[in-house]
C-alpha positions, 0 to 999 in steps of 0.5 A: 499499500502506497501513500496515494492509496492510503489517502484515497482510502481516507477519502473514501471513508470521508465520503462514506464510500467505504465503512470505517470497519472495512477501512480498518481491515485494510489498514491492518494489513499494512505491517507486512504480508506473510507468504510463508517463505517471505514477509513482504513489508507493505508498510515500507513506502509509507515509512521510508518513501520507497517500496521494498526491493526484491533481491533475486539471488537465492529465490526461485522464479516462482517466489519472486513472482509471488513477492512481486505480485504482492508488492505491485498491489494498489498500483505500486511500483516495484524494483527487483535487483540482480535479475536475469532474463528468465525472471523478467519473462516470468514477471512480464507474463503477470505484469505487462508493464514490466521492463528489463534493464539488462546491464543493471540486471534490474526489473522495474514495474513503474505505475502511476496516475497522470497526476503523479506524473505531473508531480514527478516532472515538477520535482525533477525540474527543481531536484538536484542531479545525481552523477554516476561515474566509473573508473572503467568499462568493466565497472558499468554493470554495477554503476547501471544498478546504481543509476537505475535504482536512483531513477526508480526513486525519481531522481535525475541521473547523469552518467560519466563512464570510463574516466579512471585514473589511468587516463585522468585527463578524461575526468578533468575534461568533464569538471563542469559535469562534476560541479553540476552534481548534487551527489556523485556516485563513483564506481571503481575496482582495481586499486579504487583510487578514483573516489579520492580524486573526485572527492578532492574536486567537488564540494557535494557528497561522494559515494564510493562503490568498490567493485570485484573487478581487477587481478588477483591482488585486488582480492575480489574487491577488498583492495578497492574497498580498503583504499576507499575507506582510507581515503584522505579526501573528506566527504567520501562515504563507502558502500559494500563491494559491488553494491550499486543498489545501495549506492543509488538508494543512499544518493537518492536519500541525500538528493531528496533531503538537499 
């Protein structure tokens, strides 16, 4: 149940289109829906402003579809991360509006009324921009997950890919894009030096995302993680290895409050 559906329910009670008892029965299910194998947090949109996200690994396709069905009730939007083509096709059979973002490995069902679309456009015109940067092309998959997540949450997103420290002139050539951003997500593997470079240039918050890209000594992302955690540039925060979703979510929270 999203904010708009609660407002509509309260309006129906006021207009005597629905009884108080029936409205109470509907409100009682807000905390969560118990599906047996999962307890779906139907209250999260009201509590946090965004619905629960479906993390697909470790779940069967049938389980994912049932969770999506529950989240999509009351015309709510849904985001499923780390999804493959088979998951998307199964979801699309039930929800024709579903879209698959292959690079991000994300399935999105975006539903809204005309009024909500107009409101979102107005919000975009005044809301700051989130810039997503990658050190290399191999980091793009994680960066796309961050970008899709931020866009799903209603943010304007700009991308700047393959501008790592091995050719720093590629980044310095785009300083105007850096200065326009309200929040910057920097995705990097190998030694993970790029967030420190960006953090030393800009005044906005920088969210660093270490990736598991690199040779053996990078230890599947631990080396860039430690580099980012030890950044001497102020204003750099770090999320977990390959956690594009976490970076996009955090960037949205910062952008929403700024």
